[in-house]
C-alpha positions in Angstrom: 14.0 8.5 6.9 10.6 6.9 7.5 7.6 7.1 5.2 5.0 9.5 6.4 1.8 8.0 7.7 -1.1 9.7 5.9 -4.0 7.5 6.9 -6.2 10.4 7.9 -8.0 12.8 5.5 -6.1 13.2 2.2 -5.9 16.6 0.6 -7.7 16.7 -2.8 -5.5 15.8 -5.7 -6.5 15.0 -9.4 -6.4 11.3 -8.7 -8.8 11.8 -5.8 -11.6 12.3 -8.3 -11.5 8.6 -9.2 -13.7 6.5 -7.0 -11.6 4.2 -4.7 -13.3 1.0 -6.0 -12.4 2.1 -9.6 -8.8 2.4 -8.5 -9.0 -1.1 -6.9 -10.6 -2.5 -10.0 -7.8 -1.1 -12.1 -5.2 -2.6 -9.8 -7.0 -5.9 -10.1 -6.7 -5.8 -13.9 -3.0 -5.2 -13.8 -2.2 -7.6 -11.1 -2.6 -10.9 -13.1 -0.5 -9.5 -15.9 2.3 -8.6 -13.6 2.1 -11.9 -11.8 2.2 -14.0 -14.9 4.7 -12.2 -17.0 8.3 -13.2 -16.7 9.9 -10.8 -19.1 11.2 -7.3 -18.6 9.2 -5.4 -21.2 5.7 -6.2 -19.8 6.2 -4.8 -16.3 8.3 -1.9 -17.7 5.3 -0.7 -19.8 3.0 -1.0 -16.8 5.5 0.8 -14.5 5.8 3.6 -17.1 2.0 4.1 -17.1 2.0 4.1 -13.3 4.8 6.7 -13.1 2.6 9.0 -15.2 0.1 9.0 -12.4 2.6 10.2 -9.7 1.9 14.0 -10.3 -1.9 13.2 -10.3 -1.5 11.6 -6.8 0.1 14.8 -5.5 3.6 13.3 -5.1 5.3 16.1 -7.0 8.0 16.9 -4.4 11.0 14.6 -4.7 11.5 14.3 -0.9 7.9 13.3 -0.3 8.0 10.8 -3.2 11.2 9.3 -1.9 9.8 9.1 1.7 6.8 7.1 0.4 8.7 4.8 -2.0 12.1 4.1 -0.4 10.8 0.8 1.1 9.7 -0.3 -2.4 13.0 0.7 -3.9 14.9 -1.1 -1.2 12.7 -4.2 -1.6 13.1 -4.3 -5.4 16.9 -3.9 -5.0 16.9 -6.7 -2.4 14.9 -9.0 -4.7 17.3 -8.3 -7.6 20.4 -8.9 -5.5 19.2 -12.1 -4.0 18.2 -13.4 -7.4 21.8 -12.7 -8.7 23.5 -14.2 -5.7 21.4 -17.4 -5.3 19.6 -17.7 -8.6 20.4 -20.3 -11.2 23.3 -19.1 -13.5 21.2 -20.3 -16.5 18.2 -18.3 -15.4 19.3 -15.0 -17.0 21.5 -13.3 -14.4 21.1 -9.6 -14.2 18.5 -9.3 -16.9 16.2 -11.7 -15.0 17.0 -9.9 -11.7 16.1 -6.5 -13.3 12.8 -7.9 -14.6 12.0 -9.1 -11.1 12.8 -5.7 -9.6 10.7 -3.9 -12.1 7.8 -6.3 -11.4 8.1 -5.6 -7.7 7.9 -1.8 -8.3 5.0 -2.2 -10.7 3.1 -4.3 -8.3 3.6 -2.1 -5.3 3.4 1.4 -6.8 -0.4 1.4 -7.3 -0.8 0.9 -3.6 1.3 4.0 -2.9 -0.8 6.0 -5.4 -4.0 4.7 -3.8 -3.0 5.7 -0.3 -1.7 9.1 -1.3 -4.8 10.1 -3.2 -7.7 8.4 -1.3 -9.4 9.4 1.9 -9.8 6.2 4.0 -13.4 7.2 4.8 -14.2 7.4 1.1 -12.6 4.0 0.6 -14.7 2.5 3.4 -17.9 4.1 2.0 -17.2 2.9 -1.5 -16.5 -0.7 -0.4 -19.7 -0.9 1.6 -21.9 0.7 -1.1 -20.5 -0.7 -4.3 -18.9 -4.0 -3.3 -21.3 -4.8 -0.4 -18.4 -5.3 2.0 -19.6 -5.7 5.6 -19.8 -2.4 7.4 -18.4 -4.0 10.5 -15.3 -5.1 8.6 -14.9 -2.0 6.5 -15.2 0.6 9.3 -13.4 -1.6 11.7 -10.5 -1.7 9.3 -10.8 2.0 8.8 -10.6 2.6 12.6 -7.6 0.3 12.8 -5.8 2.3 10.1 -6.6 5.5 11.9 -4.9 4.1 15.0 -1.6 3.6 13.2 -0.4 7.2 13.5 -1.4 7.2 17.1 0.6 4.1 17.7 3.6 5.7 16.0 3.3 8.7 18.2 2.9 6.5 21.3 6.0 4.6 20.4 8.0 7.9 20.4 6.3 8.9 23.7 7.4 5.6 25.4 10.9 6.0 24.1 11.2 9.6 25.3 9.7 8.6 28.7 12.3 5.8 29.1 15.1 8.1 28.1 13.9 10.6 30.7 14.2 7.9 33.3 17.8 7.3 32.2 17.1 4.0 30.4 19.7 4.5 27.6 21.2 1.4 25.9 24.4 3.2 25.0 26.6 1.1 22.7 25.6 -2.2 24.2 23.7 -4.2 21.5 22.1 -6.5 24.1 20.7 -3.4 25.9 19.4 -2.2 22.6 17.5 -5.4 22.1 16.1 -5.5 25.6 15.0 -1.8 25.4 13.4 -2.5 22.0 11.6 -5.6 23.4 10.3 -3.7 26.4 9.1 -0.8 24.4 7.4 -3.1 21.9 5.6 -4.9 24.8 4.4 -1.7 26.3 3.1 -0.6 22.9 1.4 -3.9 22.4 -0.4 -3.6 25.8 -1.5 0.0 25.0 -2.7 -1.1 21.5 -4.8 -4.0 23.0 -6.4 -1.6 25.5 -7.1 1.0 22.9 -8.5 -1.6 20.5 -10.8 -3.1 23.2 -12.2 0.4 24.0 -12.7 1.0 20.3 -14.5 -2.3 19.7 -16.8 -1.6 22.6 -17.5 1.9 21.3 -18.3 0.5 17.8 -20.6 -2.2 19.2 -22.3 0.5 21.3 -23.1 2.4 18.1 -24.8 -0.6 16.6 -22.1 -2.0 14.3 -22.8 -5.5 15.7 -26.6 -5.3 15.5 -26.9 -6.9 12.1 -29.3 -4.1 10.9 -28.4 -2.6 7.5 -26.8 0.8 8.0 -27.5 3.9 5.9 -24.7 6.1 4.6 -24.7 9.8 4.9 -21.9 10.6 2.5 -22.6 8.3 -0.3 -20.4 7.1 -3.1 -21.1 7.6 -6.8 -19.5 5.9 -9.8 -19.1 8.3 -12.7 -18.0 8.0 -16.4 -14.5 9.0 -15.5 -14.3 6.0 -13.3 -15.2 3.7 -16.2 -12.6 5.5 -18.4 -10.0 5.0 -15.7 -10.7 1.2 -15.5 -10.7 1.0 -19.3 -7.4 2.8 -19.4 -5.9 0.2 -17.0 -7.2 -2.6 -19.2 -5.7 -0.9 -22.2 -2.3 -0.6 -20.4 -2.5 -4.4 -19.6 -3.3 -5.2 -23.3 -0.5 -2.9 -24.5 2.0 -4.3 -22.1 1.3 -7.9 -23.2 0.9 -7.0 -26.8 4.2 -5.1 -26.9 6.2 -8.0 -25.4 4.5 -10.5 -27.7 5.2 -8.3 -30.8 8.9 -7.9 -29.7 9.2 -11.6 -29.1 10.2 -11.1 -25.4 7.1 -12.5 -23.8 7.6 -15.3 -21.3 5.3 -16.6 -18.6 6.5 -17.4 -15.2 4.9 -20.8 -15.2 6.1 -21.8 -18.6 
């Protein structure tokens, strides 16, 4: 099962009411705590708070939630397994591996929530208006993200076209590798052509003129955005305070 690509307009969910830059600021507050902590309790508290936001992000159906998060689960399991196999025997074994896996989930889950609840156009508008990100960079990145579903569909088209021509690898692993390499090269050529046309179209619309651009949609920071960021700061303080009070706190660099 592959994670669905939802880089186009996102249907309104409760978390969509939070400004994208407020969500990014909240992630920025939690990130140092998760990177520095080396215990299990700190990322566990943060992960519990993030899990409470899953319904607000519209990920209420188990199948949709699993489709979006299975790479994270697989990555966390892989990190834990590698730590057990190749880690130092005195480093903590499975408890240390479990702490690493929880940290990976706590670090990656906010990105899933942001993508699931935020329209990319709103994100680009908010970045250019509130954080003064270059419009050429912000909307260029937005256009690139919008091309990802098209590339995925084009990959399937190329595969079906080659299958219609009788180019099936069968059970030969070498043929599988050759067919994959050929398909990937064809997709790369198509992506370069599409990107070149897109860059020319954006320059034709004045994105390379250097003139400050106006914004028709706008982006407003409201009180709820400040409350959301304050809540993230409170979660960070609670996570560290709980681990210190329980005597489990340990820093990665200590």
